[in-house]
PyMOL Python script that loads the backbone (N, CA, C, O; Angstrom):
from pymol import cmd

cmd.read_pdbstr("""\
ATOM      1  N   UNK A   1      -1.751 228.425 196.600  1.00  0.00           N
ATOM      2  CA  UNK A   1      -0.687 229.064 195.269  1.00  0.00           C
ATOM      3  C   UNK A   1       0.424 227.714 195.766  1.00  0.00           C
ATOM      4  O   UNK A   1       0.633 226.630 195.221  1.00  0.00           O
ATOM      5  N   UNK A   2       0.919 228.241 196.854  1.00  0.00           N
ATOM      6  CA  UNK A   2       2.312 227.055 196.885  1.00  0.00           C
ATOM      7  C   UNK A   2       2.047 225.459 197.928  1.00  0.00           C
ATOM      8  O   UNK A   2       2.646 224.804 198.782  1.00  0.00           O
ATOM      9  N   UNK A   3       0.498 225.434 197.012  1.00  0.00           N
ATOM     10  CA  UNK A   3       0.694 223.789 197.887  1.00  0.00           C
ATOM     11  C   UNK A   3       1.137 222.586 197.286  1.00  0.00           C
ATOM     12  O   UNK A   3       0.978 222.231 196.118  1.00  0.00           O
ATOM     13  N   UNK A   4       1.774 221.932 198.317  1.00  0.00           N
ATOM     14  CA  UNK A   4       2.879 221.077 197.851  1.00  0.00           C
ATOM     15  C   UNK A   4       4.243 221.411 197.779  1.00  0.00           C
ATOM     16  O   UNK A   4       5.254 220.927 197.270  1.00  0.00           O
ATOM     17  N   UNK A   5       3.967 222.322 198.403  1.00  0.00           N
ATOM     18  CA  UNK A   5       5.935 222.968 197.910  1.00  0.00           C
ATOM     19  C   UNK A   5       6.260 223.099 199.209  1.00  0.00           C
ATOM     20  O   UNK A   5       7.387 222.662 199.443  1.00  0.00           O
ATOM     21  N   UNK A   6       5.509 223.681 200.442  1.00  0.00           N
ATOM     22  CA  UNK A   6       5.974 223.542 202.408  1.00  0.00           C
ATOM     23  C   UNK A   6       6.583 222.442 202.401  1.00  0.00           C
ATOM     24  O   UNK A   6       6.431 221.242 202.175  1.00  0.00           O
ATOM     25  N   UNK A   7       7.362 223.246 202.735  1.00  0.00           N
ATOM     26  CA  UNK A   7       7.638 221.888 204.301  1.00  0.00           C
ATOM     27  C   UNK A   7       8.531 222.232 205.689  1.00  0.00           C
ATOM     28  O   UNK A   7       9.073 223.271 206.066  1.00  0.00           O
ATOM     29  N   UNK A   8       8.423 220.673 206.367  1.00  0.00           N
ATOM     30  CA  UNK A   8       9.140 221.294 207.533  1.00  0.00           C
ATOM     31  C   UNK A   8      10.180 220.009 207.778  1.00  0.00           C
ATOM     32  O   UNK A   8      10.232 218.851 207.363  1.00  0.00           O
ATOM     33  N   UNK A   9      10.983 220.840 208.677  1.00  0.00           N
ATOM     34  CA  UNK A   9      12.695 220.196 208.312  1.00  0.00           C
ATOM     35  C   UNK A   9      12.855 220.049 209.793  1.00  0.00           C
ATOM     36  O   UNK A   9      13.233 220.968 210.519  1.00  0.00           O
ATOM     37  N   UNK A  10      12.410 218.311 210.385  1.00  0.00           N
ATOM     38  CA  UNK A  10      13.179 218.454 211.847  1.00  0.00           C
ATOM     39  C   UNK A  10      14.286 217.643 211.997  1.00  0.00           C
ATOM     40  O   UNK A  10      14.485 216.676 211.261  1.00  0.00           O
ATOM     41  N   UNK A  11      15.211 218.052 213.129  1.00  0.00           N
ATOM     42  CA  UNK A  11      16.149 216.679 213.475  1.00  0.00           C
ATOM     43  C   UNK A  11      16.206 216.163 215.107  1.00  0.00           C
ATOM     44  O   UNK A  11      16.116 216.476 216.294  1.00  0.00           O
ATOM     45  N   UNK A  12      16.422 215.158 214.157  1.00  0.00           N
ATOM     46  CA  UNK A  12      16.055 213.933 215.521  1.00  0.00           C
ATOM     47  C   UNK A  12      17.068 214.135 216.512  1.00  0.00           C
ATOM     48  O   UNK A  12      18.106 213.481 216.412  1.00  0.00           O
ATOM     49  N   UNK A  13      16.927 214.909 217.412  1.00  0.00           N
ATOM     50  CA  UNK A  13      17.734 215.298 218.495  1.00  0.00           C
ATOM     51  C   UNK A  13      17.344 214.918 219.960  1.00  0.00           C
ATOM     52  O   UNK A  13      16.123 214.805 220.073  1.00  0.00           O
ATOM     53  N   UNK A  14      17.992 214.704 221.033  1.00  0.00           N
ATOM     54  CA  UNK A  14      17.785 214.713 222.062  1.00  0.00           C
ATOM     55  C   UNK A  14      16.709 216.006 222.988  1.00  0.00           C
ATOM     56  O   UNK A  14      16.960 217.177 222.707  1.00  0.00           O
ATOM     57  N   UNK A  15      15.661 215.759 223.954  1.00  0.00           N
ATOM     58  CA  UNK A  15      14.872 216.524 223.962  1.00  0.00           C
ATOM     59  C   UNK A  15      16.036 217.872 224.819  1.00  0.00           C
ATOM     60  O   UNK A  15      17.209 217.599 225.073  1.00  0.00           O
ATOM     61  N   UNK A  16      15.699 218.622 224.998  1.00  0.00           N
ATOM     62  CA  UNK A  16      16.393 219.489 226.101  1.00  0.00           C
ATOM     63  C   UNK A  16      17.170 220.543 225.046  1.00  0.00           C
ATOM     64  O   UNK A  16      17.045 220.547 223.821  1.00  0.00           O
ATOM     65  N   UNK A  17      18.066 221.498 225.916  1.00  0.00           N
ATOM     66  CA  UNK A  17      19.174 222.356 225.092  1.00  0.00           C
ATOM     67  C   UNK A  17      20.113 221.326 223.750  1.00  0.00           C
ATOM     68  O   UNK A  17      20.340 220.136 223.531  1.00  0.00           O
ATOM     69  N   UNK A  18      20.320 222.217 223.327  1.00  0.00           N
ATOM     70  CA  UNK A  18      20.832 221.473 221.942  1.00  0.00           C
ATOM     71  C   UNK A  18      21.841 221.329 222.057  1.00  0.00           C
ATOM     72  O   UNK A  18      22.371 220.298 221.644  1.00  0.00           O
ATOM     73  N   UNK A  19      22.784 222.658 222.889  1.00  0.00           N
ATOM     74  CA  UNK A  19      24.027 222.480 223.536  1.00  0.00           C
ATOM     75  C   UNK A  19      24.428 221.519 224.340  1.00  0.00           C
ATOM     76  O   UNK A  19      25.603 221.173 224.463  1.00  0.00           O
ATOM     77  N   UNK A  20      23.423 221.012 224.961  1.00  0.00           N
ATOM     78  CA  UNK A  20      24.014 220.482 226.189  1.00  0.00           C
ATOM     79  C   UNK A  20      23.858 218.885 225.886  1.00  0.00           C
ATOM     80  O   UNK A  20      24.376 218.001 226.569  1.00  0.00           O
ATOM     81  N   UNK A  21      22.825 218.632 224.420  1.00  0.00           N
ATOM     82  CA  UNK A  21      22.864 217.715 223.670  1.00  0.00           C
ATOM     83  C   UNK A  21      23.980 217.085 223.330  1.00  0.00           C
ATOM     84  O   UNK A  21      25.007 217.761 223.390  1.00  0.00           O
ATOM     85  N   UNK A  22      24.083 215.802 222.936  1.00  0.00           N
ATOM     86  CA  UNK A  22      25.484 215.274 222.038  1.00  0.00           C
ATOM     87  C   UNK A  22      25.374 215.007 220.895  1.00  0.00           C
ATOM     88  O   UNK A  22      25.986 214.093 220.343  1.00  0.00           O
ATOM     89  N   UNK A  23      24.622 215.720 220.389  1.00  0.00           N
ATOM     90  CA  UNK A  23      24.031 215.897 218.803  1.00  0.00           C
ATOM     91  C   UNK A  23      23.634 217.482 218.951  1.00  0.00           C
ATOM     92  O   UNK A  23      22.497 217.759 219.333  1.00  0.00           O
ATOM     93  N   UNK A  24      24.668 218.623 218.619  1.00  0.00           N
ATOM     94  CA  UNK A  24      24.443 219.577 218.257  1.00  0.00           C
ATOM     95  C   UNK A  24      23.905 220.251 216.721  1.00  0.00           C
ATOM     96  O   UNK A  24      24.490 219.695 215.792  1.00  0.00           O
ATOM     97  N   UNK A  25      23.243 220.974 216.415  1.00  0.00           N
ATOM     98  CA  UNK A  25      23.056 221.264 215.317  1.00  0.00           C
ATOM     99  C   UNK A  25      23.561 222.316 214.662  1.00  0.00           C
ATOM    100  O   UNK A  25      22.964 223.388 214.758  1.00  0.00           O
ATOM    101  N   UNK A  26      24.610 222.234 213.965  1.00  0.00           N
ATOM    102  CA  UNK A  26      25.191 223.314 213.122  1.00  0.00           C
ATOM    103  C   UNK A  26      24.864 223.392 211.324  1.00  0.00           C
ATOM    104  O   UNK A  26      24.179 222.734 210.540  1.00  0.00           O
ATOM    105  N   UNK A  27      25.849 224.677 211.219  1.00  0.00           N
ATOM    106  CA  UNK A  27      25.650 224.866 209.958  1.00  0.00           C
ATOM    107  C   UNK A  27      26.048 223.683 209.054  1.00  0.00           C
ATOM    108  O   UNK A  27      25.787 223.779 207.855  1.00  0.00           O
ATOM    109  N   UNK A  28      26.507 222.847 209.406  1.00  0.00           N
ATOM    110  CA  UNK A  28      27.664 221.749 208.780  1.00  0.00           C
ATOM    111  C   UNK A  28      26.063 220.480 208.438  1.00  0.00           C
ATOM    112  O   UNK A  28      25.808 219.923 207.370  1.00  0.00           O
ATOM    113  N   UNK A  29      25.481 220.405 209.416  1.00  0.00           N
ATOM    114  CA  UNK A  29      23.928 219.830 209.776  1.00  0.00           C
ATOM    115  C   UNK A  29      22.869 220.640 208.532  1.00  0.00           C
ATOM    116  O   UNK A  29      22.213 219.995 207.714  1.00  0.00           O
ATOM    117  N   UNK A  30      22.888 222.480 208.626  1.00  0.00           N
ATOM    118  CA  UNK A  30      21.829 222.842 207.732  1.00  0.00           C
ATOM    119  C   UNK A  30      21.936 222.681 206.271  1.00  0.00           C
ATOM    120  O   UNK A  30      20.983 222.328 205.577  1.00  0.00           O
ATOM    121  N   UNK A  31      23.326 222.993 205.733  1.00  0.00           N
ATOM    122  CA  UNK A  31      24.214 223.453 204.651  1.00  0.00           C
ATOM    123  C   UNK A  31      23.147 222.460 203.485  1.00  0.00           C
ATOM    124  O   UNK A  31      22.267 222.891 202.740  1.00  0.00           O
ATOM    125  N   UNK A  32      23.591 221.103 203.662  1.00  0.00           N
ATOM    126  CA  UNK A  32      23.234 219.901 202.752  1.00  0.00           C
ATOM    127  C   UNK A  32      21.377 219.928 203.068  1.00  0.00           C
ATOM    128  O   UNK A  32      20.716 219.611 202.080  1.00  0.00           O
ATOM    129  N   UNK A  33      20.965 220.108 203.723  1.00  0.00           N
ATOM    130  CA  UNK A  33      19.603 220.135 203.777  1.00  0.00           C
ATOM    131  C   UNK A  33      18.487 221.324 202.764  1.00  0.00           C
ATOM    132  O   UNK A  33      17.435 221.233 202.131  1.00  0.00           O
ATOM    133  N   UNK A  34      19.696 222.611 203.176  1.00  0.00           N
ATOM    134  CA  UNK A  34      19.113 223.529 201.984  1.00  0.00           C
ATOM    135  C   UNK A  34      19.885 223.493 200.367  1.00  0.00           C
ATOM    136  O   UNK A  34      19.186 224.042 199.515  1.00  0.00           O
ATOM    137  N   UNK A  35      21.083 222.982 199.903  1.00  0.00           N
ATOM    138  CA  UNK A  35      21.486 222.522 199.007  1.00  0.00           C
ATOM    139  C   UNK A  35      20.771 221.353 198.158  1.00  0.00           C
ATOM    140  O   UNK A  35      20.510 221.308 196.956  1.00  0.00           O
ATOM    141  N   UNK A  36      20.530 220.370 199.250  1.00  0.00           N
ATOM    142  CA  UNK A  36      19.887 219.310 198.197  1.00  0.00           C
ATOM    143  C   UNK A  36      18.198 219.273 198.340  1.00  0.00           C
ATOM    144  O   UNK A  36      17.598 218.690 197.436  1.00  0.00           O
ATOM    145  N   UNK A  37      17.646 219.692 199.107  1.00  0.00           N
ATOM    146  CA  UNK A  37      16.057 219.605 199.640  1.00  0.00           C
ATOM    147  C   UNK A  37      15.218 221.250 199.255  1.00  0.00           C
ATOM    148  O   UNK A  37      14.030 221.291 198.936  1.00  0.00           O
ATOM    149  N   UNK A  38      15.813 222.095 199.329  1.00  0.00           N
ATOM    150  CA  UNK A  38      14.778 223.218 199.757  1.00  0.00           C
ATOM    151  C   UNK A  38      15.585 224.060 198.695  1.00  0.00           C
ATOM    152  O   UNK A  38      14.881 225.041 198.454  1.00  0.00           O
ATOM    153  N   UNK A  39      16.525 224.109 198.090  1.00  0.00           N
ATOM    154  CA  UNK A  39      17.299 225.077 196.836  1.00  0.00           C
ATOM    155  C   UNK A  39      16.251 224.510 195.576  1.00  0.00           C
ATOM    156  O   UNK A  39      15.498 225.222 194.912  1.00  0.00           O
ATOM    157  N   UNK A  40      16.449 222.883 195.440  1.00  0.00           N
ATOM    158  CA  UNK A  40      15.382 222.507 194.535  1.00  0.00           C
ATOM    159  C   UNK A  40      14.029 222.437 194.656  1.00  0.00           C
ATOM    160  O   UNK A  40      13.452 222.331 193.574  1.00  0.00           O
ATOM    161  N   UNK A  41      13.222 222.467 195.783  1.00  0.00           N
ATOM    162  CA  UNK A  41      12.014 222.685 195.973  1.00  0.00           C
ATOM    163  C   UNK A  41      11.719 224.601 195.297  1.00  0.00           C
ATOM    164  O   UNK A  41      10.707 224.806 194.627  1.00  0.00           O
ATOM    165  N   UNK A  42      12.211 225.190 195.444  1.00  0.00           N
ATOM    166  CA  UNK A  42      11.937 226.890 194.578  1.00  0.00           C
ATOM    167  C   UNK A  42      12.410 226.512 193.885  1.00  0.00           C
ATOM    168  O   UNK A  42      11.435 226.038 193.302  1.00  0.00           O
ATOM    169  N   UNK A  43      13.485 226.145 193.099  1.00  0.00           N
ATOM    170  CA  UNK A  43      13.599 226.067 191.942  1.00  0.00           C
ATOM    171  C   UNK A  43      12.529 225.558 191.034  1.00  0.00           C
ATOM    172  O   UNK A  43      12.410 225.930 189.867  1.00  0.00           O
ATOM    173  N   UNK A  44      11.877 224.824 191.534  1.00  0.00           N
ATOM    174  CA  UNK A  44      11.070 223.974 190.635  1.00  0.00           C
ATOM    175  C   UNK A  44       9.481 224.583 190.992  1.00  0.00           C
ATOM    176  O   UNK A  44       8.478 224.424 190.296  1.00  0.00           O
ATOM    177  N   UNK A  45       9.587 225.331 192.304  1.00  0.00           N
ATOM    178  CA  UNK A  45       8.412 226.278 192.178  1.00  0.00           C
ATOM    179  C   UNK A  45       8.282 227.540 191.544  1.00  0.00           C
ATOM    180  O   UNK A  45       7.246 228.204 191.573  1.00  0.00           O
ATOM    181  N   UNK A  46       9.107 227.803 191.094  1.00  0.00           N
ATOM    182  CA  UNK A  46       9.645 228.773 190.846  1.00  0.00           C
ATOM    183  C   UNK A  46       9.030 230.116 191.389  1.00  0.00           C
ATOM    184  O   UNK A  46       8.476 230.831 190.554  1.00  0.00           O
ATOM    185  N   UNK A  47       9.068 230.531 192.680  1.00  0.00           N
ATOM    186  CA  UNK A  47       8.096 232.106 192.449  1.00  0.00           C
ATOM    187  C   UNK A  47       8.500 233.070 192.202  1.00  0.00           C
ATOM    188  O   UNK A  47       9.615 233.113 191.681  1.00  0.00           O
ATOM    189  N   UNK A  48       7.929 234.020 192.412  1.00  0.00           N
ATOM    190  CA  UNK A  48       7.784 235.578 191.670  1.00  0.00           C
ATOM    191  C   UNK A  48       8.681 236.202 192.540  1.00  0.00           C
ATOM    192  O   UNK A  48       9.560 236.888 192.019  1.00  0.00           O
ATOM    193  N   UNK A  49       8.634 236.083 194.088  1.00  0.00           N
ATOM    194  CA  UNK A  49       9.729 236.694 195.159  1.00  0.00           C
ATOM    195  C   UNK A  49       9.533 235.541 196.026  1.00  0.00           C
ATOM    196  O   UNK A  49       9.005 234.429 196.037  1.00  0.00           O
ATOM    197  N   UNK A  50      10.207 236.335 196.744  1.00  0.00           N
ATOM    198  CA  UNK A  50      10.381 235.228 198.422  1.00  0.00           C
ATOM    199  C   UNK A  50      10.628 236.173 199.626  1.00  0.00           C
ATOM    200  O   UNK A  50      11.479 237.061 199.603  1.00  0.00           O
ATOM    201  N   UNK A  51      10.121 236.010 200.285  1.00  0.00           N
ATOM    202  CA  UNK A  51      10.228 236.899 201.662  1.00  0.00           C
ATOM    203  C   UNK A  51      10.352 235.877 203.224  1.00  0.00           C
ATOM    204  O   UNK A  51       9.670 235.178 203.972  1.00  0.00           O
ATOM    205  N   UNK A  52      12.002 236.502 202.992  1.00  0.00           N
ATOM    206  CA  UNK A  52      12.582 235.911 204.410  1.00  0.00           C
ATOM    207  C   UNK A  52      12.103 236.452 205.885  1.00  0.00           C
ATOM    208  O   UNK A  52      12.719 237.449 206.262  1.00  0.00           O
ATOM    209  N   UNK A  53      11.731 236.264 206.215  1.00  0.00           N
ATOM    210  CA  UNK A  53      11.514 236.222 207.938  1.00  0.00           C
ATOM    211  C   UNK A  53      12.346 235.633 208.993  1.00  0.00           C
ATOM    212  O   UNK A  53      11.971 234.643 209.621  1.00  0.00           O
ATOM    213  N   UNK A  54      13.512 236.241 209.212  1.00  0.00           N
ATOM    214  CA  UNK A  54      14.446 235.266 210.082  1.00  0.00           C
ATOM    215  C   UNK A  54      15.132 236.041 211.431  1.00  0.00           C
ATOM    216  O   UNK A  54      15.651 237.150 211.558  1.00  0.00           O
ATOM    217  N   UNK A  55      14.944 235.202 212.142  1.00  0.00           N
ATOM    218  CA  UNK A  55      15.428 235.853 214.011  1.00  0.00           C
ATOM    219  C   UNK A  55      17.107 235.300 213.905  1.00  0.00           C
ATOM    220  O   UNK A  55      17.446 234.314 213.251  1.00  0.00           O
ATOM    221  N   UNK A  56      18.027 236.160 214.685  1.00  0.00           N
ATOM    222  CA  UNK A  56      19.134 235.235 215.202  1.00  0.00           C
ATOM    223  C   UNK A  56      19.040 233.792 216.548  1.00  0.00           C
ATOM    224  O   UNK A  56      19.926 233.059 216.986  1.00  0.00           O
ATOM    225  N   UNK A  57      17.493 233.884 216.871  1.00  0.00           N
ATOM    226  CA  UNK A  57      17.614 232.445 217.878  1.00  0.00           C
ATOM    227  C   UNK A  57      18.251 231.251 217.405  1.00  0.00           C
ATOM    228  O   UNK A  57      18.143 230.187 218.014  1.00  0.00           O
ATOM    229  N   UNK A  58      18.913 231.378 216.344  1.00  0.00           N
ATOM    230  CA  UNK A  58      19.508 230.078 215.536  1.00  0.00           C
ATOM    231  C   UNK A  58      20.982 230.074 216.182  1.00  0.00           C
ATOM    232  O   UNK A  58      21.566 229.140 216.733  1.00  0.00           O
ATOM    233  N   UNK A  59      21.398 231.356 215.960  1.00  0.00           N
ATOM    234  CA  UNK A  59      22.590 231.642 216.056  1.00  0.00           C
ATOM    235  C   UNK A  59      23.212 231.194 216.961  1.00  0.00           C
ATOM    236  O   UNK A  59      22.745 231.449 218.071  1.00  0.00           O
ATOM    237  N   UNK A  60      24.513 230.344 216.915  1.00  0.00           N
ATOM    238  CA  UNK A  60      25.631 230.032 218.312  1.00  0.00           C
ATOM    239  C   UNK A  60      25.600 231.459 218.818  1.00  0.00           C
ATOM    240  O   UNK A  60      25.656 232.612 218.390  1.00  0.00           O
ATOM    241  N   UNK A  61      25.459 230.660 220.160  1.00  0.00           N
ATOM    242  CA  UNK A  61      25.244 231.868 221.452  1.00  0.00           C
ATOM    243  C   UNK A  61      24.428 232.666 222.035  1.00  0.00           C
ATOM    244  O   UNK A  61      24.619 233.383 223.017  1.00  0.00           O
ATOM    245  N   UNK A  62      22.967 232.434 221.026  1.00  0.00           N
ATOM    246  CA  UNK A  62      21.792 233.070 221.699  1.00  0.00           C
ATOM    247  C   UNK A  62      21.571 232.101 222.427  1.00  0.00           C
ATOM    248  O   UNK A  62      22.063 230.975 222.345  1.00  0.00           O
ATOM    249  N   UNK A  63      20.494 232.674 223.488  1.00  0.00           N
ATOM    250  CA  UNK A  63      20.234 231.440 224.535  1.00  0.00           C
ATOM    251  C   UNK A  63      18.581 231.397 224.332  1.00  0.00           C
ATOM    252  O   UNK A  63      17.835 230.896 225.174  1.00  0.00           O
ATOM    253  N   UNK A  64      18.233 231.851 223.393  1.00  0.00           N
ATOM    254  CA  UNK A  64      16.371 231.747 223.252  1.00  0.00           C
ATOM    255  C   UNK A  64      16.617 230.060 221.964  1.00  0.00           C
ATOM    256  O   UNK A  64      16.007 229.007 222.154  1.00  0.00           O
ATOM    257  N   UNK A  65      17.425 230.243 221.018  1.00  0.00           N
ATOM    258  CA  UNK A  65      17.345 228.859 220.121  1.00  0.00           C
ATOM    259  C   UNK A  65      18.225 228.015 220.622  1.00  0.00           C
ATOM    260  O   UNK A  65      17.998 226.807 220.551  1.00  0.00           O
ATOM    261  N   UNK A  66      19.394 228.505 221.219  1.00  0.00           N
ATOM    262  CA  UNK A  66      20.231 227.535 221.698  1.00  0.00           C
ATOM    263  C   UNK A  66      20.719 226.468 220.561  1.00  0.00           C
ATOM    264  O   UNK A  66      21.024 225.356 220.991  1.00  0.00           O
ATOM    265  N   UNK A  67      20.818 226.682 219.215  1.00  0.00           N
ATOM    266  CA  UNK A  67      21.477 226.266 218.206  1.00  0.00           C
ATOM    267  C   UNK A  67      23.008 227.044 218.090  1.00  0.00           C
ATOM    268  O   UNK A  67      23.324 228.160 218.501  1.00  0.00           O
ATOM    269  N   UNK A  68      23.752 226.117 217.440  1.00  0.00           N
ATOM    270  CA  UNK A  68      24.810 226.530 216.839  1.00  0.00           C
ATOM    271  C   UNK A  68      25.433 226.831 215.597  1.00  0.00           C
ATOM    272  O   UNK A  68      26.329 226.284 214.954  1.00  0.00           O
ATOM    273  N   UNK A  69      24.639 227.971 215.401  1.00  0.00           N
ATOM    274  CA  UNK A  69      24.595 228.158 213.457  1.00  0.00           C
ATOM    275  C   UNK A  69      24.940 229.115 213.357  1.00  0.00           C
ATOM    276  O   UNK A  69      24.382 230.072 213.893  1.00  0.00           O
ATOM    277  N   UNK A  70      26.327 229.232 212.399  1.00  0.00           N
ATOM    278  CA  UNK A  70      26.834 230.414 212.129  1.00  0.00           C
ATOM    279  C   UNK A  70      26.421 231.085 211.208  1.00  0.00           C
ATOM    280  O   UNK A  70      25.931 230.633 210.173  1.00  0.00           O
ATOM    281  N   UNK A  71      26.654 232.852 211.634  1.00  0.00           N
ATOM    282  CA  UNK A  71      25.868 233.850 210.893  1.00  0.00           C
ATOM    283  C   UNK A  71      25.866 234.058 209.434  1.00  0.00           C
ATOM    284  O   UNK A  71      25.158 234.933 208.936  1.00  0.00           O
TER     285      UNK A  71
END
""", "prot")
cmd.dss("prot")
cmd.show_as("cartoon", "prot")
cmd.util.cbc("prot")
cmd.orient("prot")
């Protein structure tokens, strides 16, 4: 049903913990991806509804995801 509209977005960062690397992943890096890649794809597919399943492991300060995203 959604064939051709799924995507994996990867960041090229050193292995290990993101905060210890020289290239932290922050909201500044995520926002352009959503604006220029994810949202146009969603608009083209025109889903009837969207289910979002998200945790907080990407938020700054969470010990699991260890990313630097703002809530």
